[in-house]
N, C-alpha and C positions, 0 to 999 in steps of 0.2 A: 517523436521527437523535430520532424521536420518545421511543424506551427513552433515551437519552442525555440530552432537556431534562425527563425525570423525574428522573434520577438528579442532576443537577444542582442542579434546585429543589427538591429533596429533602436531598440530602445535601453539598452546599457551604454553606458558612456566610454570610450573606449574599445568596447568590445568587437570581434570579428570572429570569423570562421573556427579560427586556431583557438581563440575562446571559448568557443561552442564547443571542441573536440576536448579543451582539457577538462568544462565541465560534466561534460559527461562522463571521464577518468575518476572525475573526483568522488561524485556520487557514486560510481560502480567498485571503486576498491573501496573504501567506508563500505559500501553494504556488503561485499563480497567479505569482508575481515569482522564484521560485526553479526553476519548472519549464519556462520557454520557453529561457530564455538555459541551463540545461542541459540541455535537449533540442539543444538546435545544436550545443553542444559535444560531444554525443555522437556528432551525427550528423558530425562534422567528424574523425573519429576514423575508422583502417579495422579492421575487423571484429567484435566480437561484447564482446571482452574487459573494453573500458572498461563496457560497459553492463551485463556481469554483476556488477562490482565494484559499480558505482551501486547496481541494482536488491539484492544484496547489503546494501547498507547502508541502502535503505530497507526491507527487512525485518529488520533488526537494531533500526530505530528503531522500528518497527510493535513490535516486542518488551516495549523502554522504554514505548510508550506504552499498550502493556494494562495494565499493569504499574502503572504510573504512576497510575492512579487510584485502585487501595487506599488511596496516600500524600497524595492530595492531600484538603483540605481549605477553602482557602479560595480566593474568585473569581482571585486575583491566580498561584495555581498553577495552577491551570482554562488562564487564560489562555497563562502559560507552556506549558503540557501540550501547548496546542493547537498555539499555534507548531512544536513538533517534530512533532508529526504533519502539518505544515504541511511541513515539511522530508521528512521521512520519503515523505508520499506523492508530492511532487514526484521524489523521486529514484527511487520503483518507477513510477511510472508514464512518465516519461519514457523512461525506459531501457525499460519493459515495452512501451509502443508503437512503440522502435525494433525490438526483437525481434522482434514479433510481424509487424511490416508487414515484415523480412527473407526472412519465411515464406513470406506468401501467394503462394496459388498462381494463375498467370495466369489470364484469366477468370473471377476466382472473387473478384474483391476485395470484392465488395460482399455475397457471403455468407457470405465469413468474418469479415468485418468485423461481420457483422450475429449472427454465433454469439458474438464475443467481446460485445456489446454483451447480447447475448440472455440467455447462460449466463453467462460471467464478471462482469457488472453486476445486470444485472435479476434473474436467477434466486438469482444468491446475495446478492442485498440483500433479497430476500422472504424465503426463507430463514432468515439470519440476523437478520429482525426477529421470526419468527413462534419461532425456538427461542430466542431472546435472550430476548424477553418473559415466555413460557413459564417459563425457567428463571431470568426473574429475581424471577416471582412466588413462584414454586415455593421456590426454593433462596438468594434474594440477589443482589444487583450483582456483593457478591467473586469468587461462584463463576463469576459470566459473565467476569469481569475475570482470574480468573484462568485461564477455559480457554482462550478470546483470545489470552493469553499463550503457553500451551502449543500452541495451533495455530500462533501464529507462530513459535516455535520448529520447530516442525514443517516450515512452509515454507521458514524458512532452511537445516534440515538437507538439507532435499530441493534445495534449489537446489545447495548444497555438492556433493549428489552426484551433477547433473548438471551440474557446471563443467566434467569432463573433453570434454564434448560441446560445447562452444560454438565458436561459427565463430571463429576469431583474424583472419584474412584476408577482405577482401572483393572477390574478383576477378571483375568481373561477375558470375554467377549460379555459379561456380566459389568452394564452400568448403573450408578443411582447419580441422580440429577442433584441439583442443590435443593429443587422443589420439593424429590423425595426426602433429603437429609430432613428438612424443618417438620415432617412428617412424626 
């Protein structure tokens, strides 16, 4: 978030540190209000097909969010982009946690959740901060936003490739994949 604060205060017309705080609040409130009921809805459906399409939706929204920073100039536009990001991240996280939970090995729950926390969240945030900081300083924010957009496109592409392997039925610990269903 520190890099975003620099971008917002330096490149958004009329923005201040208060604007950064409001943007974080807008994002967090939207994400929170959507993620919990969405997760509950995903839990009520059998299999992972619904989870897949929700996480895919979140990925597509992530693409829009990354490239959206190239188009905004005003505080109101920033807040709209943060609403979009809150919706996308709510989709991504609700579905991701559901899928991750389905595949945790018994008696390794704490370890595997720790791997997600450290590798998937903490280390990626650290690397993103370092790489983003150096790249922003050397090449400017537009290059960073374009790079983030293309990384999101790559992530969505990988999801599409993995689609045949999602679990469509949840019957105790026995699953069928989309590929199995076609046989």
